[in-house]
Backbone as CSV, one residue per row, in Angstrom:
resi,resn,N_x,N_y,N_z,CA_x,CA_y,CA_z,C_x,C_y,C_z
1,MET,5.429,-18.717,0.150,6.825,-18.168,0.015,6.956,-17.182,-1.103
2,LYS,6.149,-17.430,-2.215,6.236,-16.483,-3.288,5.825,-15.057,-2.927
3,ASN,4.757,-15.017,-2.128,4.323,-13.659,-1.728,5.412,-12.969,-0.796
4,ARG,6.097,-13.728,0.051,7.100,-13.154,0.875,8.186,-12.679,0.003
5,THR,8.641,-13.400,-1.006,9.724,-12.982,-1.902,9.274,-11.703,-2.648
6,THR,7.986,-11.599,-3.117,7.486,-10.460,-3.823,7.599,-9.276,-2.894
7,LEU,7.169,-9.462,-1.614,7.249,-8.354,-0.656,8.638,-7.849,-0.435
8,VAL,9.616,-8.786,-0.303,11.006,-8.454,-0.097,11.550,-7.627,-1.298
9,TRP,11.272,-8.150,-2.512,11.596,-7.436,-3.692,11.060,-6.020,-3.754
10,GLY,9.698,-5.869,-3.340,9.134,-4.631,-3.334,9.682,-3.719,-2.387
11,LEU,10.036,-4.167,-1.125,10.688,-3.414,-0.196,12.047,-2.891,-0.671
12,LEU,12.851,-3.828,-1.249,14.168,-3.382,-1.782,14.074,-2.402,-2.810
13,PHE,13.228,-2.528,-3.811,13.089,-1.565,-4.800,12.512,-0.258,-4.258
14,GLY,11.655,-0.311,-3.317,11.119,0.879,-2.654,12.285,1.730,-1.956
15,ILE,13.199,0.962,-1.228,14.325,1.601,-0.611,15.175,2.242,-1.620
16,VAL,15.479,1.512,-2.703,16.296,2.096,-3.755,15.624,3.275,-4.437
17,PHE,14.366,3.190,-4.736,13.578,4.294,-5.255,13.641,5.580,-4.315
18,GLY,13.424,5.314,-3.036,13.515,6.398,-2.103,14.868,7.075,-2.043
19,PHE,15.893,6.214,-2.001,17.306,6.705,-1.987,17.538,7.591,-3.183
20,LEU,17.132,7.033,-4.383,17.382,7.864,-5.592,16.572,9.127,-5.600
21,LEU,15.290,9.141,-5.121,14.592,10.405,-5.000,15.291,11.335,-4.087
22,GLN,15.785,10.868,-2.946,16.572,11.710,-2.021,17.832,12.189,-2.663
23,LYS,18.615,11.332,-3.329,19.858,11.819,-3.911,19.576,12.806,-5.166
24,GLY,18.393,12.601,-5.787,17.989,13.540,-6.839,17.503,14.878,-6.387
25,GLY,17.243,15.004,-5.106,16.801,16.200,-4.480,15.374,16.450,-4.558
26,VAL,14.580,15.534,-4.975,13.156,15.727,-5.190,12.355,15.579,-3.963
27,THR,13.070,15.181,-2.834,12.273,15.012,-1.532,12.258,16.361,-0.755
28,ARG,12.987,17.307,-1.305,13.032,18.682,-0.647,11.889,19.598,-1.083
29,TYR,11.254,20.126,-0.070,10.067,20.985,-0.369,10.378,22.142,-1.351
30,ASP,11.549,22.785,-1.125,11.830,23.852,-1.991,12.022,23.546,-3.411
31,VAL,12.531,22.368,-3.720,12.751,21.788,-5.011,11.336,21.599,-5.681
32,ILE,10.408,20.923,-4.943,9.024,20.608,-5.421,8.333,21.912,-5.658
33,LEU,8.494,22.961,-4.730,7.805,24.269,-4.920,8.384,24.907,-6.147
34,GLY,9.701,24.829,-6.368,10.337,25.374,-7.585,9.711,24.787,-8.891
35,GLN,9.471,23.524,-8.788,8.840,22.851,-10.006,7.505,23.438,-10.235
36,LEU,6.689,23.521,-9.228,5.357,24.051,-9.329,5.326,25.525,-9.803
37,LEU,6.286,26.269,-9.453,6.415,27.676,-9.842,7.149,27.823,-11.265
38,LEU,7.538,26.560,-11.845,8.250,26.587,-13.086,9.536,27.223,-13.076
39,GLU,10.159,27.108,-11.952,11.467,27.769,-11.752,12.671,26.784,-11.612
40,ASP,12.327,25.527,-11.196,13.256,24.500,-10.981,12.718,23.179,-11.635
41,PHE,13.485,22.599,-12.571,12.931,21.557,-13.346,13.498,20.141,-12.858
42,THR,14.027,20.142,-11.791,14.689,18.957,-11.193,13.690,17.832,-11.146
43,VAL,12.462,18.077,-10.664,11.535,17.003,-10.560,11.192,16.403,-11.813
44,ILE,10.907,17.288,-12.897,10.496,16.697,-14.170,11.692,15.910,-14.761
45,LYS,12.948,16.351,-14.615,14.027,15.548,-15.080,14.163,14.155,-14.339
46,VAL,13.997,14.256,-13.124,14.049,12.869,-12.352,12.917,12.018,-12.805
47,MET,11.707,12.558,-12.835,10.520,11.782,-13.164,10.545,11.251,-14.610
48,LEU,10.900,12.048,-15.550,11.065,11.648,-16.919,12.013,10.531,-17.054
49,SER,13.226,10.690,-16.367,14.207,9.679,-16.351,13.632,8.312,-15.812
50,ALA,12.879,8.377,-14.794,12.249,7.245,-14.070,11.269,6.620,-15.071
51,VAL,10.507,7.432,-15.708,9.522,6.870,-16.626,10.168,6.143,-17.775
52,ILE,11.201,6.710,-18.390,11.773,6.148,-19.497,12.500,4.829,-19.018
53,THR,13.219,4.836,-17.959,13.838,3.657,-17.436,12.788,2.596,-17.075
54,GLY,11.802,2.967,-16.444,10.796,1.962,-15.976,10.063,1.391,-17.152
55,MET,9.690,2.250,-18.133,8.930,1.728,-19.343,9.767,0.747,-20.078
56,LEU,11.055,1.111,-20.404,11.880,0.227,-21.170,12.224,-1.026,-20.281
57,GLY,12.487,-0.837,-19.010,12.866,-1.994,-18.204,11.753,-3.003,-18.026
58,VAL,10.551,-2.482,-17.700,9.338,-3.350,-17.505,9.025,-4.118,-18.719
59,HIS,9.055,-3.467,-19.826,8.646,-4.109,-21.164,9.822,-5.000,-21.636
60,LEU,11.018,-4.798,-21.369,12.152,-5.644,-21.650,12.033,-6.924,-20.799
61,MET,11.667,-6.763,-19.531,11.419,-7.965,-18.606,10.302,-8.799,-19.098
62,GLN,9.238,-8.178,-19.550,8.038,-8.850,-20.086,8.415,-9.569,-21.401
63,HIS,9.178,-8.887,-22.320,9.643,-9.521,-23.502,10.479,-10.761,-23.256
64,LEU,11.330,-10.745,-22.238,12.223,-11.828,-21.892,11.529,-12.920,-21.056
65,GLY,10.223,-12.684,-20.724,9.430,-13.627,-20.022,9.638,-13.646,-18.506
66,TRP,10.334,-12.636,-17.959,10.636,-12.583,-16.582,9.414,-12.198,-15.813
67,ILE,8.577,-11.361,-16.369,7.352,-10.867,-15.705,6.183,-10.986,-16.700
68,GLN,4.895,-10.787,-16.109,3.764,-10.821,-16.914,3.018,-9.539,-16.459
69,LEU,2.657,-8.724,-17.448,1.883,-7.554,-17.169,0.405,-7.759,-17.151
70,LYS,-0.323,-7.228,-16.279,-1.767,-7.316,-16.129,-2.379,-6.007,-15.862
71,PRO,-2.502,-5.207,-16.959,-3.035,-3.776,-16.723,-4.432,-3.956,-16.076
72,LYS,-4.711,-3.058,-15.081,-5.974,-2.947,-14.451,-6.890,-2.136,-15.326
73,SER,-8.221,-2.397,-15.095,-9.266,-1.728,-15.708,-9.281,-0.284,-15.310
74,GLY,-9.512,0.619,-16.225,-9.586,1.993,-15.881,-10.850,2.689,-16.351
75,SER,-11.038,3.997,-15.886,-12.196,4.712,-16.230,-11.818,6.221,-16.023
76,TRP,-12.637,7.027,-16.647,-12.352,8.476,-16.505,-12.782,8.937,-15.094
77,GLY,-13.761,8.177,-14.559,-14.205,8.557,-13.203,-13.098,8.232,-12.142
78,LYS,-12.396,7.108,-12.394,-11.300,6.725,-11.398,-10.254,7.797,-11.606
79,ASN,-9.915,8.114,-12.811,-8.739,9.118,-13.029,-9.198,10.459,-12.451
80,VAL,-10.460,10.868,-12.523,-10.811,12.221,-11.875,-10.641,12.135,-10.443
81,ILE,-11.247,11.118,-9.729,-11.244,11.023,-8.324,-9.764,10.881,-7.875
82,GLY,-8.976,10.043,-8.545,-7.543,9.924,-8.159,-6.797,11.233,-8.327
83,GLY,-7.077,11.847,-9.461,-6.379,13.136,-9.686,-6.734,14.181,-8.653
84,LEU,-7.978,14.243,-8.276,-8.460,15.242,-7.213,-7.818,15.026,-5.816
85,ILE,-7.797,13.649,-5.500,-7.193,13.353,-4.149,-5.723,13.656,-4.179
86,PHE,-5.046,13.200,-5.225,-3.601,13.455,-5.391,-3.326,14.958,-5.423
87,GLY,-4.047,15.671,-6.206,-3.806,17.090,-6.380,-4.127,17.840,-5.075
88,LEU,-5.147,17.510,-4.361,-5.444,18.142,-3.085,-4.358,17.981,-2.117
89,GLY,-3.808,16.719,-1.966,-2.712,16.495,-1.026,-1.455,17.101,-1.493
90,PHE,-1.296,17.180,-2.765,-0.012,17.799,-3.228,-0.066,19.312,-3.081
91,ALA,-1.258,19.918,-3.280,-1.358,21.348,-3.151,-1.356,21.706,-1.681
92,LEU,-1.845,20.970,-0.786,-1.800,21.327,0.607,-0.433,21.162,1.327
93,LEU,0.335,20.132,0.812,1.592,19.812,1.495,2.759,19.996,0.580
94,GLY,2.640,19.992,-0.710,3.844,20.070,-1.547,4.634,18.749,-1.705
95,TYR,3.997,17.699,-1.452,4.698,16.373,-1.589,3.647,15.498,-2.297
96,CYS,4.239,14.461,-3.086,3.472,13.381,-3.631,3.729,12.205,-2.687
97,PRO,3.032,11.102,-2.810,3.280,9.947,-1.887,4.691,9.465,-1.858
98,GLY,5.309,9.441,-3.170,6.670,8.899,-3.104,7.612,9.795,-2.452
99,THR,7.517,11.140,-2.710,8.392,12.116,-2.091,8.084,12.271,-0.629
100,ILE,6.942,12.023,-0.172,6.641,12.019,1.287,7.496,10.893,1.925
101,ALA,7.441,9.712,1.355,8.168,8.619,1.897,9.746,8.952,1.946
102,GLY,10.180,9.528,0.860,11.579,9.859,0.802,11.976,10.898,1.775
103,ALA,11.081,11.896,1.901,11.293,13.040,2.799,11.361,12.535,4.336
104,ILE,10.378,11.667,4.551,10.345,11.086,5.958,11.665,10.304,6.210
105,GLY,12.093,9.579,5.196,13.410,8.842,5.403,14.546,9.785,5.592
106,SER,14.460,10.964,5.042,15.612,11.895,5.252,15.319,12.882,6.454
107,GLY,14.322,12.631,7.257,14.070,13.343,8.470,13.167,14.569,8.435
108,ALA,12.534,14.696,7.378,11.604,15.968,7.188,10.424,15.811,8.138
109,LEU,10.265,16.608,9.171,9.164,16.508,10.049,7.844,16.939,9.374
110,ASP,7.854,17.845,8.432,6.610,18.316,7.828,6.054,17.108,6.968
111,ALA,6.961,16.308,6.382,6.412,15.197,5.656,5.861,14.089,6.601
112,LEU,6.518,13.946,7.756,6.044,12.926,8.752,4.744,13.335,9.296
113,ALA,4.695,14.597,9.816,3.420,15.086,10.525,2.328,15.277,9.555
114,GLY,2.577,16.003,8.535,1.560,16.294,7.550,1.316,15.265,6.541
115,GLY,2.382,14.716,5.959,2.249,13.720,4.840,1.683,12.396,5.296
116,LEU,2.325,11.796,6.274,1.776,10.524,6.715,0.490,10.599,7.290
117,VAL,0.136,11.660,8.155,-1.160,11.781,8.672,-2.124,12.130,7.507
118,GLY,-1.754,12.932,6.491,-2.587,13.101,5.316,-2.888,11.831,4.571
119,ILE,-1.958,10.995,4.474,-2.175,9.688,3.787,-3.098,8.866,4.548
120,ILE,-2.887,8.800,5.774,-3.770,7.954,6.627,-5.141,8.536,6.559
121,ILE,-5.393,9.826,6.723,-6.751,10.437,6.713,-7.386,10.275,5.297
122,GLY,-6.586,10.585,4.280,-7.179,10.533,2.878,-7.411,9.081,2.476
123,SER,-6.683,8.123,2.949,-6.981,6.691,2.596,-8.203,6.305,3.400
124,SER,-8.375,6.661,4.549,-9.476,6.332,5.440,-10.790,6.952,4.820
125,LEU,-10.677,8.149,4.374,-11.935,8.878,3.813,-12.321,8.152,2.518
126,PHE,-11.363,7.861,1.704,-11.600,7.179,0.438,-12.181,5.783,0.736
127,ALA,-11.602,5.066,1.655,-12.116,3.695,2.009,-13.590,3.764,2.532
128,ALA,-13.859,4.871,3.337,-15.320,5.046,3.837,-16.210,5.382,2.757
129,ALA,-15.755,6.191,1.711,-16.585,6.628,0.619,-16.664,5.606,-0.546
130,TYR,-15.721,4.618,-0.563,-15.588,3.747,-1.726,-16.931,3.095,-2.024
131,PRO,-17.725,2.483,-1.093,-18.954,1.873,-1.525,-19.815,2.868,-2.318
132,GLN,-19.925,3.985,-1.965,-20.763,4.983,-2.780,-20.102,5.366,-4.075
133,LEU,-18.729,5.584,-4.074,-18.038,5.927,-5.234,-18.069,4.803,-6.307
134,LYS,-18.043,3.569,-5.784,-18.042,2.408,-6.644,-19.340,2.262,-7.461
135,LYS,-20.421,2.780,-6.851,-21.768,2.806,-7.498,-21.971,4.102,-8.373
136,GLY,-21.219,5.076,-8.028,-21.523,6.459,-8.700,-20.367,6.728,-9.742
137,ILE,-19.444,7.528,-9.406,-18.508,8.075,-10.357,-17.422,7.147,-10.863
138,LEU,-16.899,6.235,-10.031,-15.737,5.462,-10.406,-15.958,4.654,-11.724
139,PRO,-17.123,4.065,-11.973,-17.211,3.323,-13.206,-17.499,4.227,-14.462
140,LYS,-17.703,5.541,-14.278,-18.043,6.415,-15.415,-16.942,6.468,-16.425
141,GLY,-17.195,6.274,-17.749,-16.330,6.302,-18.714,-15.340,5.156,-18.739
142,GLU,-15.848,4.042,-18.407,-15.019,2.747,-18.286,-14.366,2.495,-19.647
143,PHE,-13.045,2.185,-19.674,-12.364,1.934,-20.837,-11.500,0.565,-20.761
144,GLY,-11.787,-0.145,-19.736,-11.142,-1.495,-19.511,-9.647,-1.406,-19.351
145,ASN,-8.973,-2.377,-19.762,-7.484,-2.400,-19.606,-6.763,-1.975,-20.888
146,LEU,-7.319,-1.045,-21.486,-6.805,-0.461,-22.664,-5.397,0.150,-22.561
147,THR,-4.528,-0.091,-23.345,-3.206,0.511,-23.287,-2.892,1.171,-24.683
148,LEU,-1.912,2.069,-24.856,-1.720,2.673,-26.097,-1.414,1.638,-27.224
149,PRO,-0.549,0.646,-27.073,-0.495,-0.400,-28.145,-1.774,-1.052,-28.475
150,LYS,-2.543,-1.353,-27.686,-3.948,-1.919,-27.910,-4.763,-0.969,-28.559
151,LEU,-4.795,0.297,-28.182,-5.531,1.321,-28.876,-5.182,1.530,-30.314
152,PHE,-3.846,1.541,-30.572,-3.356,1.749,-31.913,-3.190,0.462,-32.686
153,LYS,-3.454,-0.614,-32.019,-3.353,-1.912,-32.581,-1.980,-2.274,-33.256
154,VAL,-0.931,-1.948,-32.428,0.414,-2.244,-32.909,1.223,-2.947,-31.798
155,ASN,2.347,-3.412,-32.123,3.292,-4.010,-31.272,3.749,-2.977,-30.159
156,GLU,3.818,-3.465,-28.928,4.127,-2.497,-27.909,5.409,-1.648,-28.162
157,TRP,6.382,-2.299,-28.763,7.713,-1.606,-29.029,7.482,-0.398,-30.026
158,ALA,6.445,-0.586,-30.829,6.106,0.594,-31.748,5.569,1.873,-31.082
159,VAL,5.212,1.669,-29.826,4.819,2.802,-28.968,5.996,3.202,-28.000
160,ILE,6.508,2.168,-27.368,7.576,2.378,-26.340,8.783,3.115,-26.913
161,LEU,9.342,2.646,-28.036,10.648,3.208,-28.491,10.395,4.661,-29.013
162,PRO,9.394,5.075,-29.874,9.246,6.440,-30.112,8.914,7.321,-29.010
163,LEU,8.095,6.767,-28.086,7.720,7.531,-26.897,9.021,7.764,-25.977
164,SER,9.816,6.806,-25.829,11.085,7.026,-25.186,11.961,7.953,-25.813
165,ALA,12.052,7.934,-27.109,12.840,8.997,-27.871,12.311,10.365,-27.578
166,LEU,11.038,10.608,-27.677,10.386,11.839,-27.482,10.724,12.310,-25.978
167,LEU,10.622,11.441,-25.038,10.832,11.860,-23.644,12.318,12.193,-23.470
168,ILE,13.260,11.455,-24.168,14.647,11.795,-24.035,14.937,13.183,-24.706
169,LEU,14.252,13.345,-25.844,14.389,14.753,-26.523,13.889,15.854,-25.636
170,ALA,12.786,15.606,-24.846,12.278,16.580,-23.958,13.282,16.803,-22.772
171,LEU,13.914,15.717,-22.318,14.996,15.991,-21.347,16.120,16.757,-21.795
172,VAL,16.605,16.486,-22.996,17.699,17.277,-23.584,17.271,18.663,-23.761
173,LEU,16.068,18.975,-24.282,15.683,20.385,-24.438,15.649,21.027,-23.148
174,VAL,15.084,20.500,-22.064,14.983,21.075,-20.804,16.372,21.412,-20.211
175,GLU,17.281,20.438,-20.439,18.650,20.653,-19.946,19.420,21.746,-20.763
176,ARG,19.193,21.758,-22.071,19.803,22.804,-22.824,19.225,24.145,-22.551
177,ALA,17.944,24.341,-22.080,17.406,25.539,-21.784,17.819,26.022,-20.415
178,GLY,18.572,25.198,-19.750,19.136,25.549,-18.385,18.088,25.550,-17.330
179,LEU,17.070,24.774,-17.537,15.902,24.712,-16.596,16.145,23.586,-15.532
């Protein structure tokens, strides 16, 4: 029953996230292209707002005992492969996985035909290559479940609050610059 409840919550949050992406305008190809050309900063504003809200919200829920965070192990190899796959898909289509879902939800056929097909092909290729990648590049530069608070050996709020303030300052500066 708990797994079903988790899935329902995940679905509901996903729907809300997709709705907010669509309302923020970041599911439109021209907005994403404008961000890549450094002409329209709507995407960075929406994403920084989401990062700040998510970071504060998740850590507040953890602090209140509502959730338990279990960071996954990471490595430079995993980041390189993930970045290359993400970057290739983004460069070819102009959508990231979240904006593909939002664009499909708002009826964008390019996201449906190119994005969904690309996700399926890319996931299949990665799954087929995974056994070799797992032995090769993925474990390179393993750093475990290291987080910034662990790295600096401080309370998590000593990182979260100043980082949130810096991101809010960045949002204010972007907005004042008229970007």
